[in-house]
Structures are given as C-alpha cells and as structure tokens.
C-alpha positions as CSV (number, residue, x, y, z in Angstrom):
1,M,-11.0,-19.6,-34.1
2,P,-12.5,-18.4,-30.8
3,E,-14.2,-15.0,-30.8
4,L,-14.2,-12.9,-27.5
5,D,-16.7,-10.2,-26.8
6,F,-15.2,-6.8,-25.8
7,V,-16.3,-3.3,-24.9
8,T,-14.4,-0.1,-24.9
9,L,-15.1,2.6,-22.4
10,D,-14.0,6.1,-21.6
11,V,-13.1,6.2,-17.9
12,F,-13.3,9.0,-15.3
13,T,-15.8,10.9,-17.4
14,T,-19.5,10.9,-18.3
15,K,-18.8,12.1,-21.9
16,R,-17.6,9.9,-24.8
17,F,-14.3,10.8,-26.3
18,A,-13.0,12.3,-23.0
19,G,-11.3,10.6,-20.1
20,N,-9.1,7.6,-20.6
21,P,-10.0,4.8,-23.0
22,L,-10.1,1.2,-21.8
23,A,-10.8,-2.1,-23.5
24,V,-12.5,-4.8,-21.5
25,V,-12.3,-8.3,-23.1
26,H,-14.6,-11.0,-21.8
27,V,-13.0,-14.4,-21.3
28,P,-15.6,-17.2,-20.9
29,A,-15.2,-19.6,-18.1
30,D,-14.5,-22.5,-20.5
31,T,-11.9,-20.6,-22.5
32,E,-8.2,-20.8,-21.7
33,L,-6.3,-17.7,-22.8
34,A,-2.5,-17.7,-22.4
35,Q,-0.9,-14.6,-20.9
36,D,1.2,-14.0,-24.0
37,T,-2.0,-14.0,-26.0
38,K,-3.5,-11.4,-23.7
39,Q,-0.3,-9.3,-24.2
40,T,-0.7,-9.6,-28.0
41,I,-4.4,-8.5,-27.8
42,A,-3.5,-5.6,-25.5
43,R,-0.9,-4.5,-28.0
44,E,-3.6,-4.7,-30.8
45,F,-5.9,-2.4,-28.9
46,N,-3.0,-0.1,-28.2
47,F,-4.7,1.6,-25.2
48,S,-2.7,2.5,-22.1
49,E,-4.4,-0.6,-20.5
50,T,-6.6,-3.5,-21.6
51,V,-8.5,-5.6,-19.1
52,F,-9.3,-9.3,-19.4
53,L,-12.5,-10.1,-17.4
54,H,-12.7,-13.8,-16.7
55,E,-16.3,-15.0,-16.4
56,T,-17.1,-17.1,-13.4
57,A,-17.8,-20.8,-13.8
58,L,-21.0,-22.4,-12.7
59,G,-20.9,-22.9,-8.9
60,E,-18.4,-20.2,-8.3
61,N,-19.2,-16.9,-6.6
62,P,-20.8,-14.8,-9.3
63,N,-19.8,-11.5,-7.6
64,Q,-16.0,-12.3,-7.6
65,H,-14.5,-11.3,-10.9
66,T,-10.9,-12.2,-11.8
67,V,-9.2,-9.5,-13.8
68,D,-5.9,-9.3,-15.6
69,I,-4.5,-5.9,-16.5
70,F,-2.1,-5.3,-19.4
71,T,-0.4,-2.3,-20.9
72,T,1.0,-2.7,-24.4
73,D,4.2,-4.3,-23.1
74,Q,3.6,-5.7,-19.6
75,E,1.1,-7.0,-17.1
76,L,0.3,-4.8,-14.1
77,P,-0.6,-5.9,-10.5
78,F,-3.0,-2.9,-10.2
79,A,-4.1,0.1,-12.1
80,G,-6.7,2.7,-11.4
81,H,-8.6,3.5,-14.6
82,P,-8.9,-0.2,-15.5
83,T,-10.4,-0.8,-12.0
84,I,-13.0,2.0,-12.3
85,G,-13.8,1.1,-15.9
86,T,-14.2,-2.6,-15.2
87,A,-16.2,-1.8,-12.0
88,S,-18.6,0.5,-14.0
89,H,-19.0,-2.2,-16.7
90,V,-19.6,-5.0,-14.1
91,L,-22.0,-3.0,-11.9
92,G,-23.8,-1.6,-14.9
93,R,-24.7,-5.0,-16.4
94,K,-28.3,-6.2,-16.1
95,S,-27.2,-9.5,-14.6
96,Y,-25.7,-7.7,-11.6
97,A,-29.1,-6.2,-10.7
98,S,-30.4,-9.7,-9.8
99,S,-27.3,-10.8,-7.8
100,S,-26.8,-10.4,-4.1
101,G,-23.8,-10.0,-1.9
102,S,-20.7,-7.8,-2.1
103,T,-18.9,-7.5,-5.5
104,A,-15.2,-7.5,-5.9
105,L,-12.5,-7.6,-8.6
106,L,-9.6,-10.0,-8.1
107,V,-6.4,-8.5,-9.5
108,K,-2.8,-9.5,-9.0
109,A,-2.4,-7.0,-6.2
110,G,-5.3,-8.3,-4.2
111,R,-9.1,-8.2,-3.8
112,I,-10.8,-4.9,-4.7
113,P,-14.4,-4.5,-3.3
114,I,-16.5,-2.3,-5.7
115,E,-19.8,-0.6,-5.2
116,R,-22.2,1.8,-6.8
117,V,-22.1,5.2,-5.0
118,D,-25.7,6.3,-5.6
119,E,-28.5,3.8,-6.6
120,E,-30.7,6.6,-7.9
121,G,-28.4,8.9,-9.9
122,P,-25.9,8.3,-12.7
123,L,-23.6,5.3,-12.3
124,V,-20.7,6.4,-10.2
125,V,-18.6,3.6,-8.8
126,R,-16.1,3.4,-5.9
127,A,-13.4,0.8,-5.3
128,S,-11.5,0.0,-2.1
129,V,-8.1,-0.3,-3.7
130,P,-5.2,-2.5,-2.4
131,H,-2.4,-0.4,-0.9
132,D,0.9,-0.9,0.8
133,V,2.3,2.6,0.5
134,H,6.0,2.8,0.6
135,I,8.1,6.1,0.3
136,H,11.5,5.2,-1.1
137,Q,14.7,6.6,0.4
138,G,16.2,7.8,-2.9
139,R,15.5,10.7,-5.2
140,L,16.3,11.3,-8.8
141,R,19.1,13.6,-7.7
142,T,20.9,10.8,-5.9
143,A,20.1,7.9,-8.3
144,E,22.9,6.1,-10.0
145,G,23.0,7.2,-13.7
146,I,21.2,10.5,-13.2
147,D,24.1,12.6,-14.7
148,A,23.7,10.8,-18.0
149,V,20.0,11.2,-17.9
150,R,20.2,14.9,-17.2
151,A,22.8,15.3,-20.0
152,L,20.2,14.0,-22.4
153,G,17.7,16.7,-21.3
154,A,15.3,14.0,-19.9
155,V,14.7,15.9,-16.6
156,G,12.9,19.3,-16.3
157,H,11.4,19.8,-19.7
158,G,13.9,22.6,-20.3
159,D,12.8,24.6,-17.2
160,P,15.4,24.8,-14.3
161,A,12.6,25.2,-11.7
162,I,10.8,22.0,-12.9
163,E,14.2,20.2,-13.1
164,A,14.9,21.1,-9.4
165,A,11.4,19.9,-8.4
166,E,11.8,16.6,-10.2
167,L,15.3,15.9,-8.8
168,D,14.1,16.3,-5.2
169,A,10.6,14.8,-5.6
170,P,9.6,11.8,-3.4
171,V,9.4,8.4,-5.1
172,V,6.3,6.5,-3.8
173,S,4.8,3.1,-4.4
174,I,1.1,2.4,-3.9
175,V,1.8,-1.3,-4.2
176,R,4.8,-3.3,-5.1
177,G,5.4,-2.8,-8.9
178,M,3.5,0.5,-9.2
179,S,5.6,3.6,-8.4
180,F,5.6,7.3,-9.2
181,V,7.9,10.3,-8.9
182,L,5.5,12.8,-7.4
183,V,6.6,16.2,-8.7
184,Q,4.9,19.3,-7.1
185,L,4.9,22.4,-9.3
186,D,4.1,26.0,-8.3
187,S,1.6,26.9,-10.9
188,L,-0.7,25.7,-13.8
189,A,1.6,27.7,-16.1
190,Q,4.5,25.4,-15.0
191,L,2.3,22.4,-15.4
192,A,1.6,23.4,-19.0
193,T,5.3,23.5,-19.7
194,V,5.5,19.7,-19.2
195,S,5.7,18.1,-22.6
196,T,6.1,14.7,-24.2
197,R,8.3,16.5,-26.8
198,S,11.1,16.4,-24.2
199,P,13.4,13.4,-24.3
200,G,11.8,10.6,-22.4
201,L,13.1,9.5,-19.0
202,D,14.0,5.8,-19.2
203,F,13.9,4.6,-15.6
204,D,15.8,1.5,-16.6
205,Q,18.8,3.8,-16.7
206,L,18.3,4.5,-12.9
207,P,18.7,1.1,-11.3
208,T,19.1,2.4,-7.7
209,L,16.1,4.8,-7.7
210,L,13.8,2.4,-5.9
211,D,14.8,0.8,-2.6
212,A,16.5,-2.6,-2.8
213,G,14.8,-5.8,-1.8
214,P,11.1,-6.5,-2.3
215,W,10.4,-2.9,-3.4
216,G,13.1,-2.8,-6.1
217,R,12.3,-3.3,-9.8
218,E,14.2,-6.6,-9.9
219,E,11.8,-8.2,-7.5
220,A,8.6,-6.1,-7.9
221,G,8.9,-5.3,-11.6
222,G,6.0,-3.2,-12.8
223,H,5.7,0.4,-13.7
224,I,7.4,3.7,-12.7
225,S,6.7,7.2,-14.2
226,R,6.5,10.9,-13.3
227,Y,3.3,12.4,-11.9
228,Y,3.2,16.2,-11.9
229,Y,0.7,18.1,-9.8
230,V,-0.4,21.5,-8.7
231,V,-2.6,22.0,-5.6
232,T,-5.3,24.4,-6.8
233,A,-7.5,24.6,-3.7
234,S,-7.5,23.2,-0.2
235,E,-10.2,23.3,2.5
236,T,-8.3,22.3,5.6
237,G,-11.3,22.2,7.9
238,K,-13.1,20.0,5.5
239,N,-10.1,17.9,4.5
240,V,-10.8,18.5,0.8
241,T,-8.0,19.2,-1.7
242,D,-8.3,20.0,-5.4
243,V,-5.4,19.0,-7.6
244,R,-4.5,19.3,-11.3
245,T,-2.2,16.6,-12.6
246,R,-0.3,15.3,-15.6
247,M,1.4,11.9,-16.0
248,I,4.3,11.3,-18.3
249,A,5.8,7.9,-19.1
250,L,8.7,8.0,-21.4
251,Q,7.3,10.2,-24.2
252,E,3.7,9.4,-23.7
253,E,1.1,11.2,-21.6
254,D,-1.8,9.5,-19.9
255,P,-5.2,11.3,-19.6
256,A,-6.1,9.6,-16.3
257,T,-4.0,7.6,-14.0
258,G,-6.0,6.3,-11.0
259,S,-3.0,4.4,-9.4
260,A,-0.9,7.6,-9.5
261,A,-3.9,9.6,-8.1
262,C,-4.1,7.1,-5.2
263,T,-0.4,7.3,-4.7
264,L,-0.4,11.1,-4.6
265,A,-3.4,11.3,-2.3
266,S,-1.8,8.8,0.1
267,C,1.5,10.7,0.1
268,L,-0.1,14.0,0.7
269,T,-2.2,12.5,3.6
270,L,0.9,11.0,5.2
271,S,2.8,14.3,4.8
272,N,0.0,16.2,6.6
273,S,-0.2,13.6,9.3
274,N,3.6,13.8,9.9
275,K,3.4,17.6,10.1
276,N,0.7,17.3,12.9
277,K,2.4,14.6,14.9
278,N,4.2,17.1,17.1
279,K,1.1,19.1,17.8
280,D,-1.2,18.7,20.8
281,S,-3.8,17.0,18.5
282,N,-3.3,15.4,15.2
283,K,-6.3,16.7,13.2
284,T,-5.5,14.5,10.2
285,A,-5.7,11.2,12.2
286,G,-8.9,9.1,12.2
287,Q,-10.5,11.1,9.4
288,T,-11.2,10.8,5.7
289,H,-9.4,13.1,3.3
290,R,-10.9,13.8,-0.1
291,Y,-8.9,14.7,-3.2
292,N,-10.6,15.9,-6.4
293,I,-8.0,15.3,-9.1
294,T,-8.4,16.6,-12.6
295,Q,-6.1,15.2,-15.2
296,G,-5.9,15.2,-19.0
297,V,-6.9,18.8,-19.6
298,E,-3.9,19.6,-21.7
299,M,-4.7,16.6,-23.9
300,G,-8.3,17.6,-24.5
301,R,-9.5,14.6,-22.5
302,Q,-10.4,15.9,-19.1
303,S,-10.7,13.2,-16.5
304,D,-12.3,13.7,-13.1
305,I,-10.8,11.4,-10.4
306,L,-12.0,11.1,-6.8
307,V,-9.7,9.6,-4.1
308,E,-10.6,9.3,-0.5
309,V,-8.0,8.3,2.1
310,A,-9.1,7.2,5.5
311,T,-6.5,7.4,8.3
312,G,-6.2,5.4,11.5
313,A,-5.9,6.9,15.0
314,D,-2.1,7.1,14.6
315,G,-2.3,9.0,11.2
316,S,-1.4,5.9,9.2
317,I,-3.3,5.0,6.0
318,D,-6.2,2.7,6.8
319,K,-8.2,2.6,3.5
320,V,-7.9,4.1,0.0
321,F,-11.0,4.6,-2.1
322,L,-10.9,5.4,-5.8
323,G,-14.1,6.7,-7.5
324,G,-15.4,7.9,-10.8
325,S,-17.6,7.2,-13.8
326,A,-17.2,5.6,-17.2
327,V,-19.2,5.6,-20.4
328,E,-19.3,2.8,-23.0
329,V,-18.1,3.8,-26.5
330,T,-17.9,0.6,-28.6
331,R,-18.6,-3.1,-28.4
332,G,-17.7,-6.0,-30.6
333,T,-15.8,-9.3,-30.9
334,I,-12.1,-10.0,-31.4
335,S,-10.9,-13.2,-33.1
336,V,-8.1,-15.0,-31.3
C-alpha cells in the first residue's frame, strides 16, 4: 500500500489557523495515481481544495511542477489559494535554493510562473495567473429558472437591497470553467448580512446564466459561485483599491478565494478602463492596478490577498498577478 507525503498550509496569512487551509499531496515521479483516487483523497481531507504535486522525473525540468487541483467533488482548471499555497511550499523548499531558472506550476488552465517577492524578508510569493477574462451577457435576473430560485429565498439573504444587487450583478469568468457573480454591496453592514444560513443557490438550476458555447457549463464545466464585495478605500492617483469580500458557494463560505479575487480585480479594472475610453486620455491604460483584498473576517479566518492587474495601451488586461503568504501547519503521510 503506497504512502504519499503531504503537508497542510494556511494560505493568504502568516498566522496558523487563519487564512484558507490547503492540503498538498506529493506524488512521486514513479507513482501513477488515478484521477478518481485523487478525488477520493481530496474528499478525505475535506478542504475547499487539495493539490496533487507531481514530482519531476530524472531528466525533466526540475522547475516545472505539474499540479492537479481538486475540490471535494470536482477537478478545477485553476484556483487561487491552491496556487499561492503550492507556490509557497515549492519556493520554500531547501531543494529550490540550489536550483536555477524560472519556476512554474503547470495546471489545467495553463502555465503559472511563480516567484518570491522579497529574497530578504518573510516568504511572500507572486504568481502570474492564466486569464481569459469573459463577461457574460446574462444576469441572474434574466436567467432561465430564476423565479423558482427566488421563490426558495436563495437570492438576497432576506435583504431586498442585496437581492437587487445580486440580480443585476455581472457574471464573469477568469478562465473557462471558473466563474463568479460579482455582487457589489454598499456597506460592511450589508456584507455582514450575507449568511450561509440562507437557502443555497444551486447554479445547476440556472442553465442559461453563462453564455452558450465554449464558455457555457456544458463545455467548460467547472465552478460558479457568488462573490460579495465592498470597496473600502480607493486611491485613484495611485491605482490602489482596498476591498472586503465574502464568497458563498451553495451553503458554504470560503475564507479566501484567489480566483474570485483575480476575477473581481480584472472586472473592476476593465470597468474603469471603459469609463475612461471617451476621455482625452485613458489614465487606466498601460498601468498596473493594485487591489488589497481582505476576505474571511466574518469567519474568524482573515485572509490577505494581493492582486495586481497590468493593462495594455488599449486598456485591455495584459497580465494578472496573485500574491500572498502561506504557513505550514501539519505534515505526514497518507496511505492509498
């Protein structure tokens, strides 16, 4: 019976028992592990995500790390907190100190270059995440099946103002198979009203919410959930925005959602760019926009997420960087 080494980390924090937990399971180069076995192991850990880090074989590039990401019920093409947690684990290993060349994680959505932000200070990592941002045409208000969902009380958390914001919120994908309803609220008091005690919103009941074709759930599959946010501060001249967020999937809350944070930052950047297109000079084009995103406060697991979005000369998204820290909590072996 094979035994696989694993570590658990708390991600987007420097404090144990805060942030978002993650399991990283090492898969030796000479070990074949079926995808359904990975799914079973992820279900056993019961974290929001579990990563399978495939060790490189002799003769392969030691700085290219193949990574599979699983929730308790499906594989994901990309996810933020697994990326930062795995990057922190990889870049923090002693074996990395003697290696040379750029380091990258290879996930289903593409290649993710990773780097240490500051060689002298605490380990903070940054990842250049894959992105193909798509804003869907539909909204919850116009989706087929929304009347039945509303009748169940699954929209708005019992607050008419939140319900209105949800119904008209943009639906955005950061990559195919990873989509979020981005719900802007007016205050932290409203944000505190959001609750997992409300009936869960089952997106399988809204088959027309995402655009048809390659972006639809039938082809792209993957994940969709609601991401609530409040802009708490904005320094326009410095392109810095502070945001508080919460992510609700069915009746579960996530303490840190890097993919949602990247989606939100990309959407806000595009929105600002579009507002400036009719002005004499587009001040949002060709610049880097920083978003300091705090999530998980209401759960007692504060997570600090950094997203930087670089725009091209036309205001389109050029690069998306996700940054943060992680701290190891446990290590051991799991029998397969």
